[in-house]
C-alpha positions, -999 to +999 in steps of 0.1 A: +149-186+334+137-221+326+135-237+292+097-234+293+098-198+302+122-191+273+099-210+250+069-190+262+088-157+257+098-167+222+063-177+213+050-143+226+076-125+205+067-145+174+030-136+180+040-099+184+061-100+152+034-117+133+009-090+143+034-063+133+039-080+100+002-083+093-003-047+102+026-036+079+011-056+050-023-040+056-007-006+056+012-013+024-019-026+007-038+006+017-010+028+004-008+008-028-046+014-033-042+051-027-013+054-050-031+034-077-061+057-074-039+088-076-021+075-107-054+067-124-067+102-116-035+118-129-036+097-161-072+107-167-064+143-163-035+141-188-056+122-213-083+148-210-058+176-215-043+158-245-077+153-261-086+190-255-054+200-271-059+177-300-094+191-306-080+227-306-053+217-331-077+199-354-104+226-352 
């Protein structure tokens, strides 16, 4: 394999890895958004239950 062929192969691998990296970052960002939404929903539910309980206790 010539030096130029090796360089071309390496450049192709770098492009492939860059694409994989960008895809992984996108997937992680989507997962983070889903997790954040889930955590907000969970906290909202807990706050609502706590407020309901406090209302019961205070009459």
